[in-house]
C-alpha positions as CSV (number, residue, x, y, z in Angstrom):
1,M,16.5,-15.5,9.7
2,K,17.2,-12.2,8.1
3,N,19.1,-9.8,10.5
4,I,17.7,-6.5,11.1
5,L,19.5,-3.6,13.1
6,I,16.8,-0.4,14.3
7,I,18.7,2.8,14.9
8,D,16.4,5.5,16.3
9,D,17.2,7.6,19.6
10,E,13.5,7.1,21.0
11,I,13.9,4.1,23.1
12,N,9.9,3.7,22.8
13,I,10.4,3.2,19.0
14,C,13.3,1.1,19.0
15,T,11.3,-1.3,21.7
16,L,8.3,-1.4,19.6
17,L,9.9,-2.0,16.5
18,S,11.9,-4.8,17.9
19,K,9.4,-6.7,19.5
20,F,6.7,-6.5,16.2
21,L,9.7,-7.7,13.7
22,G,10.8,-10.4,15.5
23,K,7.2,-11.7,16.6
24,H,7.4,-12.1,12.4
25,G,10.4,-14.0,12.5
26,F,13.3,-11.8,12.2
27,D,16.5,-11.6,14.1
28,V,16.3,-7.5,15.3
29,D,19.2,-5.5,17.3
30,T,18.4,-1.8,18.2
31,T,20.8,0.8,18.9
32,M,20.4,4.6,20.0
33,T,23.7,6.2,18.3
34,G,25.2,5.9,14.8
35,N,28.4,5.1,16.5
36,A,27.3,2.0,18.4
37,A,26.0,0.9,14.9
38,L,29.0,1.5,12.9
39,K,30.3,-0.7,15.8
40,M,27.7,-3.3,15.7
41,M,28.0,-3.7,11.7
42,K,31.5,-4.2,12.1
43,E,31.0,-7.3,14.5
44,K,27.5,-8.6,12.5
45,N,26.5,-8.8,9.6
46,Y,22.7,-7.1,9.0
47,D,20.7,-7.3,6.4
48,L,18.8,-4.2,6.9
49,V,19.1,-1.5,8.9
50,L,16.0,0.8,10.0
51,C,17.4,4.4,10.6
52,D,16.0,7.5,11.8
53,Y,17.7,9.9,10.1
54,R,18.1,12.9,12.9
55,L,20.4,11.2,15.3
56,K,22.3,12.5,18.2
57,D,25.8,11.9,17.2
58,T,25.4,11.9,13.3
59,D,22.6,12.3,10.5
60,G,21.3,9.7,8.3
61,A,23.2,11.2,5.2
62,Q,26.5,10.4,6.7
63,L,25.4,7.2,8.1
64,L,24.5,5.9,5.3
65,Q,27.7,6.5,3.7
66,D,29.2,4.9,6.4
67,I,27.0,1.8,6.3
68,R,27.9,1.7,2.2
69,Q,31.3,1.4,3.3
70,I,31.5,-1.4,6.0
71,N,28.6,-3.8,3.8
72,P,26.9,-2.2,0.3
73,S,24.9,-4.6,0.3
74,T,23.1,-3.8,3.7
75,I,19.4,-2.5,2.8
76,V,18.8,1.1,4.7
77,I,15.4,2.3,5.0
78,I,15.3,5.2,6.5
79,I,12.8,6.7,9.2
80,T,11.9,10.4,8.8
81,G,9.5,13.4,10.2
82,Y,7.4,15.3,8.2
83,T,10.1,18.2,7.7
84,D,12.7,15.7,6.3
85,V,10.7,14.1,3.6
86,R,13.0,15.8,0.7
87,V,16.0,15.1,2.3
88,A,15.1,11.2,2.8
89,V,13.7,11.3,-1.2
90,E,17.7,12.3,-2.0
91,M,19.1,10.0,0.4
92,V,17.0,7.2,-1.9
93,K,18.7,8.9,-4.8
94,N,21.9,8.1,-3.2
95,G,21.6,4.2,-2.0
96,A,19.2,3.9,0.8
97,Y,16.0,1.4,-0.5
98,D,13.2,3.7,0.7
99,Y,12.2,5.9,3.2
100,L,9.2,5.8,6.2
101,S,7.3,8.7,7.8
102,K,6.6,9.5,10.9
103,P,4.0,8.6,12.3
104,L,4.6,5.0,11.9
105,Y,2.5,1.9,11.3
106,P,3.2,-1.6,11.8
107,D,1.8,-3.1,8.8
108,E,3.3,-0.6,6.3
109,I,6.8,-1.4,8.0
110,L,6.1,-5.1,7.7
111,N,5.4,-4.6,3.8
112,L,8.0,-2.4,3.2
113,V,10.6,-4.8,4.9
114,H,9.1,-7.8,2.9
115,K,9.4,-5.7,-0.5
116,A,12.7,-4.9,0.4
117,F,14.0,-8.3,0.8
118,A,11.9,-9.3,-2.0
119,H,13.8,-6.5,-4.4
120,K,17.2,-7.9,-3.6
121,E,16.5,-11.3,-4.2
122,S,15.1,-10.4,-7.7
123,E,18.0,-8.5,-8.2
124,Q,20.3,-10.9,-6.8
125,E,18.8,-13.4,-9.1
126,R,18.8,-11.1,-12.3
127,Q,22.8,-10.3,-11.9
128,A,23.1,-13.9,-12.1
129,V,21.8,-14.6,-15.4
130,R,22.9,-11.4,-17.0
131,P,25.8,-9.7,-15.0
132,V,25.3,-6.0,-14.9
133,E,28.6,-3.6,-15.6
134,S,28.8,-1.5,-12.3
135,G,29.5,2.1,-11.9
136,S,26.7,3.5,-14.5
137,E,25.0,5.9,-12.7
138,P,22.3,6.2,-15.6
139,E,21.8,2.4,-15.1
140,V,21.3,3.0,-11.3
141,R,18.9,5.9,-11.7
142,E,16.7,3.4,-14.2
143,T,16.8,0.9,-11.5
144,L,15.5,2.8,-9.1
145,L,12.8,4.2,-10.8
146,S,12.0,0.8,-12.1
147,R,11.7,-0.4,-8.7
148,N,9.5,2.5,-7.3
149,Q,7.4,2.2,-9.7
150,N,6.7,-1.9,-9.3
151,D,6.4,-1.5,-5.7
152,K,3.8,1.5,-5.7
153,N,2.2,-0.6,-8.6
154,D,1.0,-2.8,-6.0
155,K,-0.8,-0.9,-3.6
156,Y,-3.5,-0.1,-5.9
157,V,-6.6,-2.5,-6.9
158,Y,-7.6,-2.2,-10.6
159,G,-11.7,-2.4,-10.6
160,E,-13.2,-4.0,-13.5
161,S,-16.6,-2.4,-13.9
162,E,-17.3,0.4,-16.6
163,G,-16.7,3.1,-14.2
164,A,-13.6,2.0,-13.0
165,K,-12.0,1.5,-16.5
166,E,-12.9,4.9,-17.7
167,L,-11.3,6.4,-14.4
168,F,-8.0,4.5,-15.3
169,R,-7.9,5.5,-18.9
170,Q,-8.4,8.8,-17.8
171,I,-5.5,8.7,-15.1
172,R,-3.1,7.0,-18.1
173,L,-4.2,10.0,-20.1
174,V,-3.8,12.9,-18.2
175,A,-1.0,11.7,-16.3
176,P,2.2,12.4,-18.5
177,T,0.9,15.8,-18.8
178,D,1.7,18.6,-16.1
179,Y,-2.0,19.7,-16.0
180,S,-3.5,20.7,-12.8
181,V,-6.3,18.1,-12.2
182,I,-9.5,18.2,-10.1
183,I,-10.5,14.9,-8.6
184,F,-14.1,14.9,-7.6
185,G,-15.8,12.2,-5.5
186,E,-17.3,10.8,-2.4
187,T,-15.9,10.6,0.6
188,G,-14.1,7.4,1.2
189,T,-13.8,6.8,-2.8
190,G,-10.1,7.1,-2.9
191,K,-9.3,10.4,-4.3
192,E,-5.8,10.5,-2.5
193,S,-5.2,7.1,-3.9
194,V,-6.1,8.6,-7.8
195,A,-3.8,11.1,-6.8
196,H,-0.8,8.8,-6.2
197,L,-1.5,7.2,-9.5
198,I,-1.3,9.9,-11.4
199,H,1.9,11.4,-9.6
200,H,3.2,7.5,-10.1
201,H,2.6,7.7,-13.9
202,S,3.9,11.2,-14.3
203,K,7.5,12.5,-15.5
204,R,7.6,13.8,-11.9
205,N,7.8,10.1,-10.2
206,S,10.8,10.5,-9.1
207,Q,10.2,13.8,-6.9
208,P,8.1,14.2,-3.8
209,F,4.2,13.3,-3.7
210,V,3.4,15.7,-0.8
211,A,-0.4,15.3,0.5
212,L,-2.5,17.9,2.6
213,D,-5.5,18.2,4.1
214,C,-7.1,21.3,3.8
215,G,-10.1,20.7,5.6
216,S,-8.0,20.3,9.3
217,L,-6.2,23.3,8.8
218,S,-7.6,26.9,10.4
219,K,-6.8,29.7,8.4
220,E,-4.0,30.9,10.5
221,L,-2.5,27.4,10.3
222,A,-2.8,27.0,6.4
223,A,-0.3,29.6,5.5
224,S,2.1,28.4,7.5
225,E,1.2,25.0,6.0
226,L,1.5,25.5,2.7
227,F,4.0,28.1,2.6
228,G,6.0,27.8,5.1
229,H,7.4,30.2,7.9
230,E,10.3,32.1,9.3
231,K,11.3,31.5,12.8
232,G,9.7,34.3,15.2
233,A,6.9,35.0,12.4
234,F,4.1,34.6,15.0
235,T,4.1,33.3,18.4
236,G,5.0,29.8,18.7
237,A,7.0,29.9,15.6
238,I,10.1,28.8,17.3
239,N,12.0,27.4,14.0
240,T,11.8,28.0,10.4
241,K,9.1,25.7,8.7
242,I,9.5,24.7,5.0
243,G,6.0,24.0,3.6
244,A,4.2,22.0,1.3
245,F,5.0,23.9,-1.6
246,E,8.7,23.5,-1.1
247,Q,8.6,19.8,0.2
248,A,6.9,19.3,-3.4
249,Q,9.6,21.1,-5.3
250,G,9.9,19.4,-8.7
251,G,7.3,17.2,-7.7
252,T,3.1,16.9,-6.9
253,L,1.3,18.7,-4.6
254,F,-2.3,16.9,-3.3
255,L,-4.4,19.2,-1.6
256,D,-7.5,17.7,-0.4
257,E,-10.9,18.9,0.7
258,I,-9.6,22.1,-1.2
259,S,-13.0,23.9,-0.9
260,N,-12.1,24.5,2.9
261,L,-9.6,27.2,2.3
262,S,-10.4,30.5,3.5
263,Y,-11.3,33.0,0.8
264,D,-7.7,34.8,2.0
265,I,-5.6,31.5,1.4
266,Q,-7.4,31.0,-2.0
267,V,-5.9,34.9,-2.9
268,A,-2.4,33.8,-1.9
269,L,-3.1,30.4,-3.3
270,L,-3.9,32.1,-6.9
271,R,-0.7,34.3,-7.0
272,V,1.5,31.3,-6.3
273,L,0.3,29.7,-9.4
274,Q,0.5,32.5,-11.1
275,E,3.6,33.7,-10.5
276,K,5.3,30.2,-9.4
277,V,7.1,31.8,-6.3
278,I,6.1,31.7,-2.9
279,R,6.9,33.7,0.4
280,R,7.1,32.0,3.7
281,V,4.8,33.6,6.4
282,G,7.3,36.6,7.7
283,S,9.2,36.8,5.1
284,L,9.8,39.4,1.9
285,K,12.3,36.7,0.0
286,E,10.8,35.0,-2.6
287,I,11.3,31.2,-3.5
288,P,10.5,29.8,-6.8
289,V,8.5,26.3,-7.0
290,D,7.7,24.1,-9.9
291,V,4.8,21.8,-8.6
292,R,2.5,19.7,-9.9
293,I,-0.9,20.9,-8.1
294,I,-3.7,18.1,-7.8
295,V,-7.0,19.0,-5.8
296,A,-9.7,17.1,-4.3
297,S,-13.1,17.5,-3.3
298,N,-16.5,15.8,-2.2
299,E,-18.7,18.1,-3.8
300,K,-18.5,20.4,-7.0
301,L,-16.3,23.1,-7.1
302,S,-18.4,24.9,-9.9
303,E,-21.2,24.3,-7.4
304,S,-19.2,26.3,-4.5
305,V,-17.9,28.9,-7.3
306,Q,-21.7,29.4,-7.7
307,R,-22.5,29.4,-3.7
308,G,-19.5,32.1,-3.5
309,K,-17.6,30.0,-1.3
310,F,-14.9,29.3,-4.2
311,R,-13.1,31.9,-5.8
312,E,-13.9,31.3,-10.0
313,D,-10.8,32.6,-11.1
314,L,-8.9,29.9,-8.6
315,F,-11.2,27.4,-10.1
316,H,-10.6,28.0,-13.5
317,R,-6.8,27.6,-12.5
318,F,-7.4,24.0,-11.4
319,N,-10.0,23.1,-14.0
320,E,-7.4,22.0,-16.7
321,F,-8.5,18.5,-16.2
322,T,-11.7,16.6,-13.8
323,I,-11.5,13.3,-12.5
324,Y,-14.9,12.0,-11.1
325,I,-14.9,8.5,-9.0
326,P,-17.8,6.8,-9.2
327,P,-18.9,5.6,-5.6
328,L,-19.0,1.8,-4.7
329,R,-22.6,1.8,-5.1
330,E,-22.3,2.6,-8.8
331,R,-19.3,-0.2,-9.6
332,R,-20.6,-3.0,-7.6
333,E,-19.2,-5.5,-9.7
334,D,-15.8,-4.0,-8.1
335,L,-16.7,-5.5,-4.6
336,P,-15.7,-8.9,-5.4
337,L,-11.9,-7.4,-6.4
338,F,-11.9,-5.0,-3.3
339,T,-13.1,-7.3,-1.1
340,T,-10.6,-10.0,-1.9
341,A,-7.7,-7.6,-1.8
342,F,-8.7,-6.4,1.6
343,V,-9.3,-10.0,3.0
344,N,-5.1,-10.2,1.6
345,Q,-3.9,-7.4,3.5
346,V,-6.0,-7.8,6.7
347,E,-4.8,-11.2,6.8
348,K,-1.1,-10.2,6.7
349,E,-2.2,-7.3,9.2
350,L,-3.6,-9.8,11.5
351,D,-1.0,-12.9,10.8
352,K,-3.8,-15.1,10.5
353,S,-5.8,-16.9,7.6
354,C,-9.3,-15.6,7.4
355,G,-12.2,-17.8,6.1
356,K,-14.6,-17.5,3.1
357,I,-17.1,-14.9,3.2
358,S,-20.6,-16.7,3.2
359,P,-23.4,-16.4,0.9
360,E,-25.0,-14.4,3.2
361,V,-22.6,-11.9,3.5
362,W,-22.0,-11.7,-0.2
363,E,-25.5,-10.7,-0.7
364,C,-25.7,-8.2,1.9
365,F,-22.5,-6.4,0.6
366,R,-24.4,-6.6,-2.7
367,Q,-27.8,-4.7,-1.3
368,Y,-26.0,-2.0,0.9
369,N,-25.2,1.4,-0.2
370,W,-21.9,1.5,1.1
371,P,-22.4,5.3,2.0
372,G,-18.9,5.4,3.3
373,N,-17.6,3.8,0.0
374,I,-14.1,1.7,-0.1
375,R,-12.9,3.4,2.9
376,E,-15.9,1.8,4.8
377,L,-15.7,-1.4,3.2
378,K,-12.0,-2.2,4.6
379,N,-13.0,-1.3,7.7
380,V,-16.1,-3.9,7.5
381,I,-13.8,-6.5,6.2
382,R,-11.0,-5.4,8.9
383,R,-13.4,-5.5,11.6
384,A,-15.1,-9.1,10.1
385,C,-11.7,-10.7,9.7
386,L,-10.7,-9.9,13.8
387,L,-13.8,-10.8,14.8
388,T,-14.0,-14.1,13.3
389,P,-12.0,-17.3,14.4
390,E,-9.4,-18.3,12.2
391,M,-10.6,-20.6,9.1
392,E,-13.9,-20.2,10.1
393,D,-16.3,-18.5,7.6
394,I,-17.4,-15.0,7.7
395,T,-20.8,-14.4,8.4
396,M,-23.5,-12.3,9.4
397,S,-23.2,-12.0,12.8
398,A,-19.3,-10.1,12.4
399,L,-20.8,-7.0,10.4
400,P,-21.8,-3.9,12.1
401,L,-25.2,-3.5,13.4
402,E,-26.1,-0.8,10.4
403,M,-25.3,-3.4,7.9
404,K,-27.2,-6.0,9.1
405,E,-29.9,-3.4,10.3
406,S,-30.4,-2.3,6.5
407,F,-29.8,-6.0,5.0
408,S,-32.8,-7.1,6.9
409,Q,-35.4,-4.0,5.9
410,T,-37.3,-3.9,2.8
411,P,-36.6,-1.1,0.4
412,D,-39.7,0.4,0.3
413,E,-41.1,0.2,4.1
414,I,-40.1,2.3,6.8
415,P,-38.8,0.0,10.1
416,I,-40.1,1.6,12.7
417,S,-39.6,0.3,16.3
418,G,-40.2,1.4,20.2
419,E,-42.3,3.7,20.9
420,L,-43.6,3.9,17.2
421,A,-44.5,0.2,16.3
422,I,-47.6,0.6,18.0
423,L,-48.6,2.6,15.1
424,S,-49.1,-0.1,12.8
425,N,-52.4,0.9,11.3
426,D,-52.3,2.1,7.7
427,N,-54.9,4.6,8.3
428,D,-53.4,6.0,11.3
429,L,-52.4,9.7,10.4
430,K,-49.3,9.7,12.1
431,T,-47.9,6.2,10.2
432,V,-48.9,8.0,6.6
433,A,-47.2,11.4,7.6
434,L,-43.9,9.0,8.8
435,Q,-44.2,7.1,5.7
436,A,-44.7,9.9,3.5
437,E,-41.4,11.7,5.2
438,Y,-39.4,8.6,4.9
439,N,-40.3,8.5,0.8
440,K,-39.2,12.0,0.8
441,I,-35.8,12.1,2.6
442,I,-34.9,8.6,0.6
443,N,-36.1,10.7,-2.8
444,V,-34.0,13.7,-2.4
445,L,-30.8,11.9,-1.0
446,K,-30.9,9.6,-4.2
447,E,-31.5,13.0,-6.1
448,V,-28.1,14.5,-4.6
449,K,-26.1,11.2,-4.6
450,Y,-26.1,10.1,-0.8
451,N,-24.8,13.5,0.4
452,K,-26.0,14.8,3.9
453,T,-25.4,18.3,3.7
454,K,-27.2,18.7,0.0
455,A,-30.1,16.7,1.3
456,A,-30.4,19.0,4.3
457,Q,-30.3,21.9,2.1
458,V,-32.8,20.3,-0.5
459,L,-35.5,19.5,2.5
460,N,-34.6,22.9,3.6
461,I,-33.6,21.9,7.1
462,D,-30.4,21.6,9.2
463,R,-28.2,18.9,9.5
464,K,-28.6,18.0,13.1
465,T,-32.7,17.5,12.1
466,L,-31.7,15.6,9.1
467,Y,-29.6,12.8,11.3
468,N,-32.3,12.9,14.0
469,K,-34.7,12.0,11.3
470,L,-32.5,9.4,9.6
471,R,-32.1,7.9,13.3
472,L,-36.0,8.1,14.1
473,L,-36.5,6.5,10.2
474,N,-33.6,4.0,10.4
475,I,-32.5,5.0,7.5
476,N,-29.1,3.8,7.0
477,Y,-27.0,5.3,4.4
């Protein structure tokens, strides 16, 4: 049984991690201070330490040095807050195995712990076969780089459809360059995963990857999140904040839903790209930045430019290379690959064995249009594995209602129920009108690749009206 020590000044985190890791077969001890941790390590041999970077009596950097003096073979994983990521990356270079950013997710922790032990075992086996001369700094850096690449690589599932092959061909081509990249794809297609892969295969892969969702940022918050702010810059700015550009220094900055940024922020962003300097909110000091920019959107930025929503000059700054991620319905050959990967992942999360997927469910998967794409597939698998008793086959009863209804209806008929069911006469004017409305909506949805915002614009109705009609006509896209 492997021994793990958790060091965190939040008692709730200590308790939750101790119970969770203990449940998965580890012998876990906890403490809330660095001094107590060092004393415990002198009395007991710990295989792995999970350590919060900010403690009341010390910090992670000092504690890492102390731990390495007591037992150099102990694996150290740093737990860090959002603003401490750059510091955590430096600690990885100084000997920590990896870091976890808060909020913490149990399956991510367990996965990283297993990887850390597997890596240590493989290193010991390799040294047993071919002893390596210690103390070579370039050699240590190369080992860390190789380990990080291998660890990140198995997070991804590579499809085998023509669309998937072309996608990864483009990723491999653009990754080694310093081009800015626009990633275009529907919601749930995995735009952030593609950005991670570009970073992973780039020359910057040993530096930070920072992701920021622009869709959730207000005009006031966006400047602070991107460029940082000084203490007292505005009401509520009680501390100095380092923005995303500074956090990503030397690495990659991924801006998701970029088209949602306000005009003022777009102007400021354009200046940063031109001058390669940022100014924190409330400061006149210019700070040089060296980052690679990757942006993503679920709508074509060129169309946003035409509508006056996005600056044309900023679009051309970003548009050095564009990658299109095909939706899942255009790469159905990859369904078995993704499904198997997600089942394996969920089995680890739930600590149970899922049964086989029934032929009827497979047929439903093949017919379904997957409006939520890969993210929806993952959620469907998680739900199905949770609802299905261990070792029993996954059947239609474990699928969401909208999938079952979609599977039961024929493609070109309108499945009217309830108060509309009485209108079954083909010559009834209302039924004919509903059928025509159904066909029109279906055709428009196909034309705009199932983007409901665009469909509403083409149909000259608002989104709320479109959603009401989709519910009335039982259209599940």
